[in-house]
PyMOL Python script that loads the backbone (N, CA, C, O; Angstrom):
from pymol import cmd

cmd.read_pdbstr("""\
ATOM      1  N   MET A   1       0.852  -1.174   0.000  1.00  0.00           N
ATOM      2  CA  MET A   1       0.000   0.000   0.000  1.00  0.00           C
ATOM      3  C   MET A   1       0.898   1.237   0.000  1.00  0.00           C
ATOM      4  O   MET A   1       1.791   1.371   0.837  1.00  0.00           O
ATOM      5  N   GLY A   2       0.650   2.123  -0.938  1.00  0.00           N
ATOM      6  CA  GLY A   2       1.495   3.288  -1.076  1.00  0.00           C
ATOM      7  C   GLY A   2       0.959   4.502  -0.360  1.00  0.00           C
ATOM      8  O   GLY A   2      -0.093   4.481   0.278  1.00  0.00           O
ATOM      9  N   LYS A   3       1.741   5.578  -0.497  1.00  0.00           N
ATOM     10  CA  LYS A   3       1.357   6.833   0.144  1.00  0.00           C
ATOM     11  C   LYS A   3       0.055   7.376  -0.419  1.00  0.00           C
ATOM     12  O   LYS A   3      -0.702   8.049   0.281  1.00  0.00           O
ATOM     13  N   SER A   4      -0.203   7.080  -1.695  1.00  0.00           N
ATOM     14  CA  SER A   4      -1.438   7.597  -2.285  1.00  0.00           C
ATOM     15  C   SER A   4      -2.670   6.990  -1.627  1.00  0.00           C
ATOM     16  O   SER A   4      -3.690   7.666  -1.488  1.00  0.00           O
ATOM     17  N   LEU A   5      -2.591   5.722  -1.220  1.00  0.00           N
ATOM     18  CA  LEU A   5      -3.727   5.111  -0.532  1.00  0.00           C
ATOM     19  C   LEU A   5      -3.887   5.713   0.856  1.00  0.00           C
ATOM     20  O   LEU A   5      -5.008   5.899   1.331  1.00  0.00           O
ATOM     21  N   VAL A   6      -2.775   6.015   1.504  1.00  0.00           N
ATOM     22  CA  VAL A   6      -2.831   6.682   2.807  1.00  0.00           C
ATOM     23  C   VAL A   6      -3.559   8.009   2.650  1.00  0.00           C
ATOM     24  O   VAL A   6      -4.473   8.325   3.412  1.00  0.00           O
ATOM     25  N   ALA A   7      -3.145   8.774   1.657  1.00  0.00           N
ATOM     26  CA  ALA A   7      -3.776  10.070   1.423  1.00  0.00           C
ATOM     27  C   ALA A   7      -5.253   9.905   1.111  1.00  0.00           C
ATOM     28  O   ALA A   7      -6.081  10.690   1.574  1.00  0.00           O
ATOM     29  N   LEU A   8      -5.582   8.898   0.337  1.00  0.00           N
ATOM     30  CA  LEU A   8      -6.970   8.640  -0.035  1.00  0.00           C
ATOM     31  C   LEU A   8      -7.826   8.357   1.187  1.00  0.00           C
ATOM     32  O   LEU A   8      -8.889   8.954   1.356  1.00  0.00           O
ATOM     33  N   VAL A   9      -7.373   7.459   2.029  1.00  0.00           N
ATOM     34  CA  VAL A   9      -8.156   7.079   3.208  1.00  0.00           C
ATOM     35  C   VAL A   9      -8.285   8.252   4.172  1.00  0.00           C
ATOM     36  O   VAL A   9      -9.373   8.522   4.682  1.00  0.00           O
ATOM     37  N   VAL A  10      -7.185   8.947   4.423  1.00  0.00           N
ATOM     38  CA  VAL A  10      -7.230  10.093   5.330  1.00  0.00           C
ATOM     39  C   VAL A  10      -8.141  11.178   4.763  1.00  0.00           C
ATOM     40  O   VAL A  10      -8.937  11.773   5.490  1.00  0.00           O
ATOM     41  N   ALA A  11      -8.022  11.426   3.479  1.00  0.00           N
ATOM     42  CA  ALA A  11      -8.855  12.443   2.845  1.00  0.00           C
ATOM     43  C   ALA A  11     -10.330  12.098   2.962  1.00  0.00           C
ATOM     44  O   ALA A  11     -11.157  12.966   3.244  1.00  0.00           O
ATOM     45  N   MET A  12     -10.655  10.851   2.748  1.00  0.00           N
ATOM     46  CA  MET A  12     -12.055  10.440   2.824  1.00  0.00           C
ATOM     47  C   MET A  12     -12.607  10.609   4.227  1.00  0.00           C
ATOM     48  O   MET A  12     -13.741  11.055   4.402  1.00  0.00           O
ATOM     49  N   ILE A  13     -11.820  10.259   5.217  1.00  0.00           N
ATOM     50  CA  ILE A  13     -12.277  10.386   6.600  1.00  0.00           C
ATOM     51  C   ILE A  13     -12.503  11.855   6.949  1.00  0.00           C
ATOM     52  O   ILE A  13     -13.488  12.197   7.603  1.00  0.00           O
ATOM     53  N   VAL A  14     -11.589  12.720   6.513  1.00  0.00           N
ATOM     54  CA  VAL A  14     -11.744  14.152   6.771  1.00  0.00           C
ATOM     55  C   VAL A  14     -13.020  14.676   6.126  1.00  0.00           C
ATOM     56  O   VAL A  14     -13.780  15.418   6.748  1.00  0.00           O
ATOM     57  N   VAL A  15     -13.247  14.289   4.890  1.00  0.00           N
ATOM     58  CA  VAL A  15     -14.447  14.761   4.195  1.00  0.00           C
ATOM     59  C   VAL A  15     -15.703  14.239   4.870  1.00  0.00           C
ATOM     60  O   VAL A  15     -16.684  14.972   4.998  1.00  0.00           O
ATOM     61  N   VAL A  16     -15.689  12.995   5.301  1.00  0.00           N
ATOM     62  CA  VAL A  16     -16.851  12.434   5.996  1.00  0.00           C
ATOM     63  C   VAL A  16     -17.152  13.253   7.237  1.00  0.00           C
ATOM     64  O   VAL A  16     -18.309  13.578   7.506  1.00  0.00           O
ATOM     65  N   MET A  17     -16.114  13.588   7.996  1.00  0.00           N
ATOM     66  CA  MET A  17     -16.320  14.362   9.216  1.00  0.00           C
ATOM     67  C   MET A  17     -16.851  15.753   8.894  1.00  0.00           C
ATOM     68  O   MET A  17     -17.757  16.242   9.570  1.00  0.00           O
ATOM     69  N   ILE A  18     -16.295  16.396   7.866  1.00  0.00           N
ATOM     70  CA  ILE A  18     -16.732  17.739   7.502  1.00  0.00           C
ATOM     71  C   ILE A  18     -18.169  17.716   7.012  1.00  0.00           C
ATOM     72  O   ILE A  18     -18.996  18.511   7.459  1.00  0.00           O
ATOM     73  N   HIS A  19     -18.467  16.808   6.093  1.00  0.00           N
ATOM     74  CA  HIS A  19     -19.825  16.744   5.556  1.00  0.00           C
ATOM     75  C   HIS A  19     -20.833  16.347   6.629  1.00  0.00           C
ATOM     76  O   HIS A  19     -21.963  16.835   6.624  1.00  0.00           O
ATOM     77  N   SER A  20     -20.441  15.479   7.538  1.00  0.00           N
ATOM     78  CA  SER A  20     -21.355  15.088   8.608  1.00  0.00           C
ATOM     79  C   SER A  20     -21.665  16.279   9.495  1.00  0.00           C
ATOM     80  O   SER A  20     -22.802  16.462   9.930  1.00  0.00           O
ATOM     81  N   ALA A  21     -20.652  17.085   9.761  1.00  0.00           N
ATOM     82  CA  ALA A  21     -20.856  18.262  10.596  1.00  0.00           C
ATOM     83  C   ALA A  21     -21.751  19.278   9.898  1.00  0.00           C
ATOM     84  O   ALA A  21     -22.549  19.955  10.546  1.00  0.00           O
ATOM     85  N   GLU A  22     -21.619  19.385   8.574  1.00  0.00           N
ATOM     86  CA  GLU A  22     -22.425  20.342   7.829  1.00  0.00           C
ATOM     87  C   GLU A  22     -23.792  19.792   7.479  1.00  0.00           C
ATOM     88  O   GLU A  22     -24.709  20.554   7.171  1.00  0.00           O
ATOM     89  N   GLY A  23     -23.940  18.464   7.525  1.00  0.00           N
ATOM     90  CA  GLY A  23     -25.203  17.848   7.161  1.00  0.00           C
ATOM     91  C   GLY A  23     -25.437  17.798   5.666  1.00  0.00           C
ATOM     92  O   GLY A  23     -26.568  17.593   5.224  1.00  0.00           O
ATOM     93  N   ALA A  24     -24.377  17.982   4.871  1.00  0.00           N
ATOM     94  CA  ALA A  24     -24.537  17.983   3.415  1.00  0.00           C
ATOM     95  C   ALA A  24     -23.620  16.946   2.799  1.00  0.00           C
ATOM     96  O   ALA A  24     -22.513  16.712   3.285  1.00  0.00           O
ATOM     97  N   GLY A  25     -24.083  16.330   1.732  1.00  0.00           N
ATOM     98  CA  GLY A  25     -23.245  15.403   0.990  1.00  0.00           C
ATOM     99  C   GLY A  25     -22.901  14.133   1.733  1.00  0.00           C
ATOM    100  O   GLY A  25     -21.923  13.469   1.390  1.00  0.00           O
ATOM    101  N   THR A  26     -23.671  13.781   2.733  1.00  0.00           N
ATOM    102  CA  THR A  26     -23.296  12.634   3.556  1.00  0.00           C
ATOM    103  C   THR A  26     -23.489  11.308   2.839  1.00  0.00           C
ATOM    104  O   THR A  26     -22.829  10.330   3.189  1.00  0.00           O
ATOM    105  N   ASP A  27     -24.372  11.240   1.843  1.00  0.00           N
ATOM    106  CA  ASP A  27     -24.592   9.974   1.160  1.00  0.00           C
ATOM    107  C   ASP A  27     -23.302   9.448   0.550  1.00  0.00           C
ATOM    108  O   ASP A  27     -22.914   8.305   0.790  1.00  0.00           O
ATOM    109  N   CYS A  28     -22.645  10.284  -0.235  1.00  0.00           N
ATOM    110  CA  CYS A  28     -21.415   9.859  -0.888  1.00  0.00           C
ATOM    111  C   CYS A  28     -20.276   9.760   0.120  1.00  0.00           C
ATOM    112  O   CYS A  28     -19.536   8.776   0.121  1.00  0.00           O
ATOM    113  N   ALA A  29     -20.131  10.752   0.964  1.00  0.00           N
ATOM    114  CA  ALA A  29     -19.041  10.761   1.931  1.00  0.00           C
ATOM    115  C   ALA A  29     -19.164   9.611   2.919  1.00  0.00           C
ATOM    116  O   ALA A  29     -18.155   9.050   3.344  1.00  0.00           O
ATOM    117  N   ALA A  30     -20.381   9.258   3.285  1.00  0.00           N
ATOM    118  CA  ALA A  30     -20.575   8.166   4.237  1.00  0.00           C
ATOM    119  C   ALA A  30     -20.101   6.840   3.663  1.00  0.00           C
ATOM    120  O   ALA A  30     -19.667   5.962   4.408  1.00  0.00           O
ATOM    121  N   LYS A  31     -20.179   6.686   2.353  1.00  0.00           N
ATOM    122  CA  LYS A  31     -19.699   5.455   1.732  1.00  0.00           C
ATOM    123  C   LYS A  31     -18.197   5.292   1.914  1.00  0.00           C
ATOM    124  O   LYS A  31     -17.692   4.172   1.990  1.00  0.00           O
ATOM    125  N   ALA A  32     -17.488   6.412   1.984  1.00  0.00           N
ATOM    126  CA  ALA A  32     -16.040   6.356   2.151  1.00  0.00           C
ATOM    127  C   ALA A  32     -15.657   5.738   3.486  1.00  0.00           C
ATOM    128  O   ALA A  32     -14.616   5.090   3.592  1.00  0.00           O
ATOM    129  N   ILE A  33     -16.472   5.929   4.491  1.00  0.00           N
ATOM    130  CA  ILE A  33     -16.163   5.390   5.812  1.00  0.00           C
ATOM    131  C   ILE A  33     -16.180   3.874   5.808  1.00  0.00           C
ATOM    132  O   ILE A  33     -15.629   3.244   6.711  1.00  0.00           O
ATOM    133  N   GLU A  34     -16.808   3.283   4.802  1.00  0.00           N
ATOM    134  CA  GLU A  34     -16.825   1.828   4.688  1.00  0.00           C
ATOM    135  C   GLU A  34     -15.431   1.256   4.464  1.00  0.00           C
ATOM    136  O   GLU A  34     -15.229   0.050   4.605  1.00  0.00           O
ATOM    137  N   LEU A  35     -14.463   2.108   4.116  1.00  0.00           N
ATOM    138  CA  LEU A  35     -13.085   1.655   3.952  1.00  0.00           C
ATOM    139  C   LEU A  35     -12.328   1.664   5.278  1.00  0.00           C
ATOM    140  O   LEU A  35     -11.113   1.468   5.298  1.00  0.00           O
ATOM    141  N   GLY A  36     -13.033   1.889   6.377  1.00  0.00           N
ATOM    142  CA  GLY A  36     -12.418   1.873   7.703  1.00  0.00           C
ATOM    143  C   GLY A  36     -11.584   0.638   7.986  1.00  0.00           C
ATOM    144  O   GLY A  36     -10.536   0.757   8.620  1.00  0.00           O
ATOM    145  N   PRO A  37     -12.005  -0.559   7.541  1.00  0.00           N
ATOM    146  CA  PRO A  37     -11.182  -1.743   7.790  1.00  0.00           C
ATOM    147  C   PRO A  37      -9.802  -1.671   7.138  1.00  0.00           C
ATOM    148  O   PRO A  37      -8.927  -2.479   7.449  1.00  0.00           O
ATOM    149  N   CYS A  38      -9.605  -0.713   6.241  1.00  0.00           N
ATOM    150  CA  CYS A  38      -8.308  -0.584   5.566  1.00  0.00           C
ATOM    151  C   CYS A  38      -7.330   0.319   6.321  1.00  0.00           C
ATOM    152  O   CYS A  38      -6.156   0.390   5.955  1.00  0.00           O
ATOM    153  N   LEU A  39      -7.788   1.000   7.356  1.00  0.00           N
ATOM    154  CA  LEU A  39      -6.905   1.924   8.071  1.00  0.00           C
ATOM    155  C   LEU A  39      -5.620   1.278   8.583  1.00  0.00           C
ATOM    156  O   LEU A  39      -4.562   1.898   8.471  1.00  0.00           O
ATOM    157  N   PRO A  40      -5.656   0.054   9.143  1.00  0.00           N
ATOM    158  CA  PRO A  40      -4.396  -0.547   9.593  1.00  0.00           C
ATOM    159  C   PRO A  40      -3.424  -0.844   8.449  1.00  0.00           C
ATOM    160  O   PRO A  40      -2.231  -1.032   8.688  1.00  0.00           O
ATOM    161  N   ALA A  41      -3.916  -0.888   7.225  1.00  0.00           N
ATOM    162  CA  ALA A  41      -3.064  -1.199   6.079  1.00  0.00           C
ATOM    163  C   ALA A  41      -2.372   0.036   5.510  1.00  0.00           C
ATOM    164  O   ALA A  41      -1.579  -0.066   4.574  1.00  0.00           O
ATOM    165  N   VAL A  42      -2.674   1.194   6.074  1.00  0.00           N
ATOM    166  CA  VAL A  42      -2.053   2.433   5.607  1.00  0.00           C
ATOM    167  C   VAL A  42      -1.441   3.157   6.793  1.00  0.00           C
ATOM    168  O   VAL A  42      -1.791   2.878   7.940  1.00  0.00           O
ATOM    169  N   GLY A  43      -0.549   4.063   6.534  1.00  0.00           N
ATOM    170  CA  GLY A  43       0.074   4.814   7.608  1.00  0.00           C
ATOM    171  C   GLY A  43       1.562   4.555   7.691  1.00  0.00           C
ATOM    172  O   GLY A  43       2.169   4.026   6.760  1.00  0.00           O
ATOM    173  N   MET A  44       2.131   4.928   8.798  1.00  0.00           N
ATOM    174  CA  MET A  44       3.580   4.837   8.966  1.00  0.00           C
ATOM    175  C   MET A  44       4.078   3.399   9.052  1.00  0.00           C
ATOM    176  O   MET A  44       5.128   3.081   8.495  1.00  0.00           O
ATOM    177  N   ASN A  45       3.357   2.540   9.727  1.00  0.00           N
ATOM    178  CA  ASN A  45       3.743   1.133   9.874  1.00  0.00           C
ATOM    179  C   ASN A  45       2.610   0.246   9.372  1.00  0.00           C
ATOM    180  O   ASN A  45       1.939  -0.423  10.158  1.00  0.00           O
ATOM    181  N   PRO A  46       2.403   0.247   8.056  1.00  0.00           N
ATOM    182  CA  PRO A  46       1.243  -0.474   7.527  1.00  0.00           C
ATOM    183  C   PRO A  46       1.325  -1.978   7.721  1.00  0.00           C
ATOM    184  O   PRO A  46       2.391  -2.587   7.628  1.00  0.00           O
ATOM    185  N   GLN A  47       0.168  -2.552   7.992  1.00  0.00           N
ATOM    186  CA  GLN A  47       0.033  -4.002   8.089  1.00  0.00           C
ATOM    187  C   GLN A  47      -0.521  -4.498   6.763  1.00  0.00           C
ATOM    188  O   GLN A  47      -1.003  -3.705   5.954  1.00  0.00           O
ATOM    189  N   ASP A  48      -0.456  -5.797   6.539  1.00  0.00           N
ATOM    190  CA  ASP A  48      -1.070  -6.355   5.337  1.00  0.00           C
ATOM    191  C   ASP A  48      -2.571  -6.112   5.405  1.00  0.00           C
ATOM    192  O   ASP A  48      -3.162  -6.166   6.483  1.00  0.00           O
ATOM    193  N   PRO A  49      -3.191  -5.843   4.253  1.00  0.00           N
ATOM    194  CA  PRO A  49      -4.645  -5.639   4.276  1.00  0.00           C
ATOM    195  C   PRO A  49      -5.366  -6.908   4.703  1.00  0.00           C
ATOM    196  O   PRO A  49      -4.994  -8.015   4.316  1.00  0.00           O
ATOM    197  N   THR A  50      -6.392  -6.726   5.500  1.00  0.00           N
ATOM    198  CA  THR A  50      -7.195  -7.857   5.970  1.00  0.00           C
ATOM    199  C   THR A  50      -8.199  -8.247   4.889  1.00  0.00           C
ATOM    200  O   THR A  50      -8.439  -7.477   3.958  1.00  0.00           O
ATOM    201  N   PRO A  51      -8.784  -9.431   5.006  1.00  0.00           N
ATOM    202  CA  PRO A  51      -9.852  -9.802   4.067  1.00  0.00           C
ATOM    203  C   PRO A  51     -11.008  -8.792   4.096  1.00  0.00           C
ATOM    204  O   PRO A  51     -11.643  -8.545   3.071  1.00  0.00           O
ATOM    205  N   GLU A  52     -11.278  -8.213   5.270  1.00  0.00           N
ATOM    206  CA  GLU A  52     -12.343  -7.221   5.383  1.00  0.00           C
ATOM    207  C   GLU A  52     -12.012  -5.968   4.575  1.00  0.00           C
ATOM    208  O   GLU A  52     -12.883  -5.383   3.931  1.00  0.00           O
ATOM    209  N   CYS A  53     -10.750  -5.568   4.618  1.00  0.00           N
ATOM    210  CA  CYS A  53     -10.306  -4.414   3.839  1.00  0.00           C
ATOM    211  C   CYS A  53     -10.465  -4.697   2.351  1.00  0.00           C
ATOM    212  O   CYS A  53     -11.009  -3.874   1.614  1.00  0.00           O
ATOM    213  N   CYS A  54     -10.000  -5.840   1.916  1.00  0.00           N
ATOM    214  CA  CYS A  54     -10.083  -6.193   0.492  1.00  0.00           C
ATOM    215  C   CYS A  54     -11.531  -6.265   0.027  1.00  0.00           C
ATOM    216  O   CYS A  54     -11.855  -5.836  -1.080  1.00  0.00           O
ATOM    217  N   ALA A  55     -12.394  -6.804   0.868  1.00  0.00           N
ATOM    218  CA  ALA A  55     -13.816  -6.876   0.514  1.00  0.00           C
ATOM    219  C   ALA A  55     -14.407  -5.472   0.408  1.00  0.00           C
ATOM    220  O   ALA A  55     -15.178  -5.185  -0.507  1.00  0.00           O
ATOM    221  N   ALA A  56     -14.043  -4.599   1.347  1.00  0.00           N
ATOM    222  CA  ALA A  56     -14.542  -3.221   1.313  1.00  0.00           C
ATOM    223  C   ALA A  56     -14.071  -2.515   0.046  1.00  0.00           C
ATOM    224  O   ALA A  56     -14.833  -1.783  -0.585  1.00  0.00           O
ATOM    225  N   LEU A  57     -12.816  -2.739  -0.319  1.00  0.00           N
ATOM    226  CA  LEU A  57     -12.272  -2.125  -1.523  1.00  0.00           C
ATOM    227  C   LEU A  57     -12.976  -2.636  -2.773  1.00  0.00           C
ATOM    228  O   LEU A  57     -13.263  -1.867  -3.689  1.00  0.00           O
ATOM    229  N   LYS A  58     -13.250  -3.923  -2.807  1.00  0.00           N
ATOM    230  CA  LYS A  58     -13.925  -4.516  -3.968  1.00  0.00           C
ATOM    231  C   LYS A  58     -15.346  -3.988  -4.118  1.00  0.00           C
ATOM    232  O   LYS A  58     -15.857  -3.885  -5.233  1.00  0.00           O
ATOM    233  N   ASN A  59     -15.982  -3.655  -3.005  1.00  0.00           N
ATOM    234  CA  ASN A  59     -17.367  -3.187  -3.032  1.00  0.00           C
ATOM    235  C   ASN A  59     -17.487  -1.666  -3.032  1.00  0.00           C
ATOM    236  O   ASN A  59     -18.593  -1.127  -3.001  1.00  0.00           O
ATOM    237  N   ALA A  60     -16.354  -0.981  -3.068  1.00  0.00           N
ATOM    238  CA  ALA A  60     -16.358   0.478  -2.970  1.00  0.00           C
ATOM    239  C   ALA A  60     -16.954   1.120  -4.223  1.00  0.00           C
ATOM    240  O   ALA A  60     -16.806   0.608  -5.332  1.00  0.00           O
ATOM    241  N   ASP A  61     -17.620   2.231  -4.023  1.00  0.00           N
ATOM    242  CA  ASP A  61     -18.146   3.045  -5.120  1.00  0.00           C
ATOM    243  C   ASP A  61     -17.023   3.994  -5.541  1.00  0.00           C
ATOM    244  O   ASP A  61     -16.848   5.062  -4.955  1.00  0.00           O
ATOM    245  N   VAL A  62     -16.271   3.594  -6.557  1.00  0.00           N
ATOM    246  CA  VAL A  62     -15.066   4.316  -6.952  1.00  0.00           C
ATOM    247  C   VAL A  62     -15.371   5.749  -7.388  1.00  0.00           C
ATOM    248  O   VAL A  62     -14.630   6.667  -7.036  1.00  0.00           O
ATOM    249  N   ASP A  63     -16.437   5.952  -8.141  1.00  0.00           N
ATOM    250  CA  ASP A  63     -16.781   7.312  -8.572  1.00  0.00           C
ATOM    251  C   ASP A  63     -17.078   8.207  -7.375  1.00  0.00           C
ATOM    252  O   ASP A  63     -16.665   9.366  -7.335  1.00  0.00           O
ATOM    253  N   CYS A  64     -17.789   7.662  -6.414  1.00  0.00           N
ATOM    254  CA  CYS A  64     -18.113   8.411  -5.203  1.00  0.00           C
ATOM    255  C   CYS A  64     -16.839   8.751  -4.434  1.00  0.00           C
ATOM    256  O   CYS A  64     -16.658   9.882  -3.983  1.00  0.00           O
ATOM    257  N   ILE A  65     -15.965   7.766  -4.290  1.00  0.00           N
ATOM    258  CA  ILE A  65     -14.717   7.979  -3.555  1.00  0.00           C
ATOM    259  C   ILE A  65     -13.866   9.030  -4.257  1.00  0.00           C
ATOM    260  O   ILE A  65     -13.295   9.903  -3.605  1.00  0.00           O
ATOM    261  N   CYS A  66     -13.778   8.950  -5.574  1.00  0.00           N
ATOM    262  CA  CYS A  66     -12.994   9.940  -6.319  1.00  0.00           C
ATOM    263  C   CYS A  66     -13.542  11.349  -6.114  1.00  0.00           C
ATOM    264  O   CYS A  66     -12.774  12.292  -5.927  1.00  0.00           O
ATOM    265  N   SER A  67     -14.847  11.493  -6.148  1.00  0.00           N
ATOM    266  CA  SER A  67     -15.460  12.805  -5.919  1.00  0.00           C
ATOM    267  C   SER A  67     -15.118  13.326  -4.533  1.00  0.00           C
ATOM    268  O   SER A  67     -14.812  14.506  -4.358  1.00  0.00           O
ATOM    269  N   THR A  68     -15.170  12.444  -3.561  1.00  0.00           N
ATOM    270  CA  THR A  68     -14.867  12.821  -2.184  1.00  0.00           C
ATOM    271  C   THR A  68     -13.415  13.251  -2.046  1.00  0.00           C
ATOM    272  O   THR A  68     -13.119  14.256  -1.399  1.00  0.00           O
ATOM    273  N   VAL A  69     -12.513  12.494  -2.651  1.00  0.00           N
ATOM    274  CA  VAL A  69     -11.086  12.813  -2.571  1.00  0.00           C
ATOM    275  C   VAL A  69     -10.796  14.126  -3.293  1.00  0.00           C
ATOM    276  O   VAL A  69     -10.059  14.966  -2.777  1.00  0.00           O
ATOM    277  N   GLU A  70     -11.362  14.307  -4.468  1.00  0.00           N
ATOM    278  CA  GLU A  70     -11.148  15.551  -5.205  1.00  0.00           C
ATOM    279  C   GLU A  70     -11.628  16.751  -4.397  1.00  0.00           C
ATOM    280  O   GLU A  70     -10.959  17.783  -4.359  1.00  0.00           O
ATOM    281  N   ALA A  71     -12.771  16.621  -3.759  1.00  0.00           N
ATOM    282  CA  ALA A  71     -13.284  17.706  -2.921  1.00  0.00           C
ATOM    283  C   ALA A  71     -12.345  17.974  -1.752  1.00  0.00           C
ATOM    284  O   ALA A  71     -12.141  19.123  -1.362  1.00  0.00           O
ATOM    285  N   THR A  72     -11.781  16.918  -1.200  1.00  0.00           N
ATOM    286  CA  THR A  72     -10.867  17.063  -0.069  1.00  0.00           C
ATOM    287  C   THR A  72      -9.605  17.807  -0.470  1.00  0.00           C
ATOM    288  O   THR A  72      -9.124  18.667   0.268  1.00  0.00           O
ATOM    289  N   PHE A  73      -9.070  17.480  -1.636  1.00  0.00           N
ATOM    290  CA  PHE A  73      -7.838  18.130  -2.067  1.00  0.00           C
ATOM    291  C   PHE A  73      -8.058  19.590  -2.460  1.00  0.00           C
ATOM    292  O   PHE A  73      -7.088  20.336  -2.588  1.00  0.00           O
ATOM    293  N   ARG A  74      -9.289  20.011  -2.653  1.00  0.00           N
ATOM    294  CA  ARG A  74      -9.589  21.422  -2.908  1.00  0.00           C
ATOM    295  C   ARG A  74      -9.651  22.225  -1.606  1.00  0.00           C
ATOM    296  O   ARG A  74      -9.533  23.450  -1.634  1.00  0.00           O
ATOM    297  N   LEU A  75      -9.830  21.563  -0.487  1.00  0.00           N
ATOM    298  CA  LEU A  75     -10.013  22.266   0.787  1.00  0.00           C
ATOM    299  C   LEU A  75      -8.869  23.210   1.144  1.00  0.00           C
ATOM    300  O   LEU A  75      -9.139  24.344   1.542  1.00  0.00           O
ATOM    301  N   PRO A  76      -7.599  22.801   1.022  1.00  0.00           N
ATOM    302  CA  PRO A  76      -6.533  23.731   1.418  1.00  0.00           C
ATOM    303  C   PRO A  76      -6.606  25.074   0.690  1.00  0.00           C
ATOM    304  O   PRO A  76      -6.466  26.122   1.320  1.00  0.00           O
ATOM    305  N   SER A  77      -6.822  25.058  -0.628  1.00  0.00           N
ATOM    306  CA  SER A  77      -6.878  26.333  -1.348  1.00  0.00           C
ATOM    307  C   SER A  77      -8.102  27.141  -0.931  1.00  0.00           C
ATOM    308  O   SER A  77      -8.039  28.369  -0.867  1.00  0.00           O
ATOM    309  N   GLU A  78      -9.199  26.474  -0.650  1.00  0.00           N
ATOM    310  CA  GLU A  78     -10.407  27.172  -0.226  1.00  0.00           C
ATOM    311  C   GLU A  78     -10.279  27.740   1.187  1.00  0.00           C
ATOM    312  O   GLU A  78     -10.982  28.682   1.553  1.00  0.00           O
ATOM    313  N   CYS A  79      -9.381  27.161   1.972  1.00  0.00           N
ATOM    314  CA  CYS A  79      -9.187  27.614   3.357  1.00  0.00           C
ATOM    315  C   CYS A  79      -7.900  28.416   3.527  1.00  0.00           C
ATOM    316  O   CYS A  79      -7.505  28.727   4.651  1.00  0.00           O
ATOM    317  N   ASN A  80      -7.244  28.752   2.413  1.00  0.00           N
ATOM    318  CA  ASN A  80      -5.978  29.491   2.454  1.00  0.00           C
ATOM    319  C   ASN A  80      -4.929  28.789   3.301  1.00  0.00           C
ATOM    320  O   ASN A  80      -4.220  29.418   4.086  1.00  0.00           O
ATOM    321  N   VAL A  81      -4.841  27.479   3.131  1.00  0.00           N
ATOM    322  CA  VAL A  81      -3.859  26.653   3.828  1.00  0.00           C
ATOM    323  C   VAL A  81      -2.935  26.062   2.770  1.00  0.00           C
ATOM    324  O   VAL A  81      -3.408  25.646   1.712  1.00  0.00           O
ATOM    325  N   PRO A  82      -1.618  26.016   3.030  1.00  0.00           N
ATOM    326  CA  PRO A  82      -0.723  25.412   2.037  1.00  0.00           C
ATOM    327  C   PRO A  82      -1.128  23.962   1.763  1.00  0.00           C
ATOM    328  O   PRO A  82      -1.446  23.218   2.691  1.00  0.00           O
ATOM    329  N   PRO A  83      -1.115  23.563   0.495  1.00  0.00           N
ATOM    330  CA  PRO A  83      -1.505  22.188   0.164  1.00  0.00           C
ATOM    331  C   PRO A  83      -0.488  21.179   0.669  1.00  0.00           C
ATOM    332  O   PRO A  83       0.695  21.489   0.807  1.00  0.00           O
ATOM    333  N   ALA A  84      -0.951  19.985   0.940  1.00  0.00           N
ATOM    334  CA  ALA A  84      -0.062  18.897   1.352  1.00  0.00           C
ATOM    335  C   ALA A  84       0.782  18.484   0.160  1.00  0.00           C
ATOM    336  O   ALA A  84       0.325  18.547  -0.981  1.00  0.00           O
ATOM    337  N   GLN A  85       1.994  18.066   0.417  1.00  0.00           N
ATOM    338  CA  GLN A  85       2.886  17.593  -0.635  1.00  0.00           C
ATOM    339  C   GLN A  85       2.875  16.076  -0.639  1.00  0.00           C
ATOM    340  O   GLN A  85       3.734  15.445  -0.023  1.00  0.00           O
ATOM    341  N   CYS A  86       1.914  15.491  -1.325  1.00  0.00           N
ATOM    342  CA  CYS A  86       1.811  14.037  -1.420  1.00  0.00           C
ATOM    343  C   CYS A  86       2.632  13.567  -2.610  1.00  0.00           C
ATOM    344  O   CYS A  86       2.537  14.116  -3.707  1.00  0.00           O
ATOM    345  N   SER A  87       3.436  12.546  -2.375  1.00  0.00           N
ATOM    346  CA  SER A  87       4.216  12.022  -3.504  1.00  0.00           C
ATOM    347  C   SER A  87       4.060  10.533  -3.623  1.00  0.00           C
ATOM    348  O   SER A  87       4.644   9.920  -4.517  1.00  0.00           O
TER     349      SER A  87
END
""", "prot")
cmd.dss("prot")
cmd.show_as("cartoon", "prot")
cmd.util.cbc("prot")
cmd.orient("prot")
């Protein structure tokens, strides 16, 4: 699992929290939280993905997740915060 998956999972969780707080867009953002079983597989000391993680990934709504991630990566510019340097 690479850094891009870490960024993806973290971004989705942030968007879920933001949208939940605002009460808007929760349908799509809530689907991203279904990737929660993948959290141990990403990060500084990643573990091998569990069968639950793989199943969640296989059942994920990719278009929804992409929309959520794209919205997340727009947040820094909208909040006048320097963007993260993901590589």
